[in-house]
C-alpha atoms as an extended CHARMM CRD file, in Angstrom:
* protein
*
        89  EXT
         1         1  MET       CA              0.2930000000        0.2270000000        0.2220000000  PROA      1               0.0000000000
         2         2  THR       CA              1.4490000000        3.5210000000       -0.5880000000  PROA      2               0.0000000000
         3         3  PRO       CA              1.3010000000        6.4280000000        1.4110000000  PROA      3               0.0000000000
         4         4  ASP       CA             -0.9470000000        7.8750000000       -0.3820000000  PROA      4               0.0000000000
         5         5  ALA       CA             -3.2020000000        5.3770000000       -1.2040000000  PROA      5               0.0000000000
         6         6  ALA       CA             -2.9580000000        5.0700000000        3.4940000000  PROA      6               0.0000000000
         7         7  VAL       CA             -3.2530000000        9.1950000000        3.5590000000  PROA      7               0.0000000000
         8         8  ALA       CA             -6.9080000000        8.5990000000        1.1330000000  PROA      8               0.0000000000
         9         9  LEU       CA             -8.1070000000        5.3710000000        3.7030000000  PROA      9               0.0000000000
        10        10  ILE       CA             -7.7150000000        7.5700000000        6.9080000000  PROA      10              0.0000000000
        11        11  GLN       CA             -9.0950000000       10.6940000000        5.2400000000  PROA      11              0.0000000000
        12        12  ARG       CA            -12.4010000000        8.2490000000        4.9880000000  PROA      12              0.0000000000
        13        13  ALA       CA            -12.4450000000        6.3000000000        8.0600000000  PROA      13              0.0000000000
        14        14  LEU       CA            -12.1820000000        9.8990000000        8.9200000000  PROA      14              0.0000000000
        15        15  LEU       CA            -14.8160000000       11.4210000000        7.8420000000  PROA      15              0.0000000000
        16        16  LEU       CA            -16.7980000000        8.6700000000        8.0020000000  PROA      16              0.0000000000
        17        17  ALA       CA            -16.9840000000        9.0500000000       12.7710000000  PROA      17              0.0000000000
        18        18  LEU       CA            -17.5100000000       12.1200000000       10.4100000000  PROA      18              0.0000000000
        19        19  LEU       CA            -20.5600000000       11.8830000000        8.9250000000  PROA      19              0.0000000000
        20        20  LEU       CA            -21.6420000000        8.5370000000       11.4930000000  PROA      20              0.0000000000
        21        21  SER       CA            -21.3380000000       10.2640000000       14.5940000000  PROA      21              0.0000000000
        22        22  ALA       CA            -22.9930000000       13.6320000000       13.1100000000  PROA      22              0.0000000000
        23        23  PRO       CA            -27.3250000000       12.5160000000       13.6920000000  PROA      23              0.0000000000
        24        24  MET       CA            -26.7470000000       11.7510000000       17.5130000000  PROA      24              0.0000000000
        25        25  LEU       CA            -24.0450000000       15.5430000000       18.4800000000  PROA      25              0.0000000000
        26        26  LEU       CA            -27.0120000000       17.0890000000       16.2740000000  PROA      26              0.0000000000
        27        27  PHE       CA            -29.7490000000       15.8480000000       18.0800000000  PROA      27              0.0000000000
        28        28  GLY       CA            -28.3040000000       16.4760000000       21.6630000000  PROA      28              0.0000000000
        29        29  LEU       CA            -27.7290000000       20.0900000000       20.1660000000  PROA      29              0.0000000000
        30        30  VAL       CA            -31.7070000000       20.1730000000       19.3140000000  PROA      30              0.0000000000
        31        31  ALA       CA            -32.4850000000       19.2150000000       22.6300000000  PROA      31              0.0000000000
        32        32  GLY       CA            -28.8370000000       20.8750000000       24.7770000000  PROA      32              0.0000000000
        33        33  LEU       CA            -31.1280000000       24.0740000000       22.4550000000  PROA      33              0.0000000000
        34        34  LEU       CA            -34.3580000000       23.5160000000       23.4650000000  PROA      34              0.0000000000
        35        35  ILE       CA            -33.9270000000       22.9220000000       27.1700000000  PROA      35              0.0000000000
        36        36  SER       CA            -31.5770000000       25.6520000000       27.6350000000  PROA      36              0.0000000000
        37        37  VAL       CA            -34.6100000000       28.0920000000       26.6560000000  PROA      37              0.0000000000
        38        38  LEU       CA            -36.5920000000       26.7380000000       28.3800000000  PROA      38              0.0000000000
        39        39  GLN       CA            -34.1410000000       26.9150000000       31.6410000000  PROA      39              0.0000000000
        40        40  ALA       CA            -34.6290000000       30.6460000000       30.5380000000  PROA      40              0.0000000000
        41        41  VAL       CA            -38.3940000000       31.6150000000       30.1630000000  PROA      41              0.0000000000
        42        42  THR       CA            -39.1220000000       29.4750000000       33.5970000000  PROA      42              0.0000000000
        43        43  GLN       CA            -35.9580000000       30.8420000000       34.9190000000  PROA      43              0.0000000000
        44        44  VAL       CA            -35.2160000000       26.7970000000       36.2250000000  PROA      44              0.0000000000
        45        45  GLN       CA            -31.2470000000       26.4920000000       35.7160000000  PROA      45              0.0000000000
        46        46  GLU       CA            -30.6580000000       22.8910000000       37.4100000000  PROA      46              0.0000000000
        47        47  MET       CA            -27.9590000000       21.7140000000       35.8370000000  PROA      47              0.0000000000
        48        48  THR       CA            -28.8660000000       18.2710000000       36.3100000000  PROA      48              0.0000000000
        49        49  LEU       CA            -32.3460000000       18.7370000000       33.9830000000  PROA      49              0.0000000000
        50        50  THR       CA            -30.2600000000       18.6840000000       30.7400000000  PROA      50              0.0000000000
        51        51  PHE       CA            -29.1630000000       15.1740000000       31.4050000000  PROA      51              0.0000000000
        52        52  ILE       CA            -31.4450000000       13.3360000000       30.7600000000  PROA      52              0.0000000000
        53        53  PRO       CA            -33.5500000000       14.4910000000       27.6010000000  PROA      53              0.0000000000
        54        54  LYS       CA            -30.7850000000       14.4910000000       25.8580000000  PROA      54              0.0000000000
        55        55  MET       CA            -29.8150000000       11.1000000000       26.2570000000  PROA      55              0.0000000000
        56        56  LEU       CA            -33.2790000000       10.4860000000       24.8890000000  PROA      56              0.0000000000
        57        57  ALA       CA            -32.8850000000       12.2600000000       22.5090000000  PROA      57              0.0000000000
        58        58  ILE       CA            -29.4750000000       10.5730000000       21.4080000000  PROA      58              0.0000000000
        59        59  ALA       CA            -30.7430000000        7.2160000000       22.1700000000  PROA      59              0.0000000000
        60        60  ALA       CA            -33.4170000000        8.6440000000       19.9130000000  PROA      60              0.0000000000
        61        61  ALA       CA            -31.2470000000        9.0290000000       16.6700000000  PROA      61              0.0000000000
        62        62  LEU       CA            -29.3000000000        6.3930000000       17.5390000000  PROA      62              0.0000000000
        63        63  PHE       CA            -32.6640000000        3.6480000000       17.0510000000  PROA      63              0.0000000000
        64        64  ILE       CA            -33.5780000000        6.5740000000       14.1520000000  PROA      64              0.0000000000
        65        65  PHE       CA            -29.8290000000        5.8110000000       12.8830000000  PROA      65              0.0000000000
        66        66  GLY       CA            -28.5190000000        2.6660000000       13.9900000000  PROA      66              0.0000000000
        67        67  GLN       CA            -29.9680000000        0.8040000000       11.0410000000  PROA      67              0.0000000000
        68        68  TRP       CA            -27.5630000000        2.8520000000        8.3310000000  PROA      68              0.0000000000
        69        69  ILE       CA            -24.3470000000        3.5060000000       10.8090000000  PROA      69              0.0000000000
        70        70  LEU       CA            -24.0140000000       -0.4360000000       10.5960000000  PROA      70              0.0000000000
        71        71  VAL       CA            -24.9360000000       -0.9850000000        6.7780000000  PROA      71              0.0000000000
        72        72  SER       CA            -22.1430000000        2.2780000000        6.6670000000  PROA      72              0.0000000000
        73        73  LEU       CA            -20.0100000000        0.2870000000        9.0510000000  PROA      73              0.0000000000
        74        74  MET       CA            -20.5230000000       -2.8570000000        7.6090000000  PROA      74              0.0000000000
        75        75  THR       CA            -19.2820000000       -1.3070000000        4.4440000000  PROA      75              0.0000000000
        76        76  PHE       CA            -15.9750000000        0.5130000000        4.9420000000  PROA      76              0.0000000000
        77        77  THR       CA            -15.5140000000       -3.1300000000        6.9120000000  PROA      77              0.0000000000
        78        78  ARG       CA            -15.8740000000       -4.9960000000        4.0880000000  PROA      78              0.0000000000
        79        79  GLU       CA            -13.7570000000       -2.7800000000        1.4950000000  PROA      79              0.0000000000
        80        80  ILE       CA            -10.4790000000       -2.7180000000        4.1740000000  PROA      80              0.0000000000
        81        81  LEU       CA            -10.9240000000       -6.1500000000        4.1410000000  PROA      81              0.0000000000
        82        82  GLY       CA            -10.2450000000       -6.4440000000        0.6760000000  PROA      82              0.0000000000
        83        83  LEU       CA             -7.8870000000       -4.1610000000        0.1200000000  PROA      83              0.0000000000
        84        84  LEU       CA             -5.4720000000       -6.1750000000        3.4770000000  PROA      84              0.0000000000
        85        85  ALA       CA             -6.2900000000       -9.5440000000        1.5670000000  PROA      85              0.0000000000
        86        86  GLY       CA             -4.9140000000       -7.7510000000       -2.2330000000  PROA      86              0.0000000000
        87        87  VAL       CA             -1.9700000000       -6.2470000000       -0.0120000000  PROA      87              0.0000000000
        88        88  VAL       CA             -1.3020000000       -9.2700000000        1.9220000000  PROA      88              0.0000000000
        89        89  HSD       CA             -0.9230000000      -11.0820000000       -1.8240000000  PROA      89              0.0000000000
C-alpha cells in the first residue's frame, strides 16, 4: 500500500466517523438548545435537567439511524478487508 493510499484510507475513515456521529450530535444539540430555552424562559437553572432529555434524544437518534450506521460500517469494513487481502497476496 502506498503512502497516498494510506492517507486516502485514513481520510475516508475520519469522514465516515464524522458522518456516523453527526445524527447523535445534532439530536443532542437540538435537545440541549430546547432545554436551555425552556430554562431561560422559566428561570429554572438546574444543571441536571439537561442530562435526561439529551440522553433520550441521542437514544432516539441511535434508534432511527442505527441501521444506516451499521450498514455503513459493514460496507467500510468489507472494503478494508478487501484491500488487506490484496496487500497480503
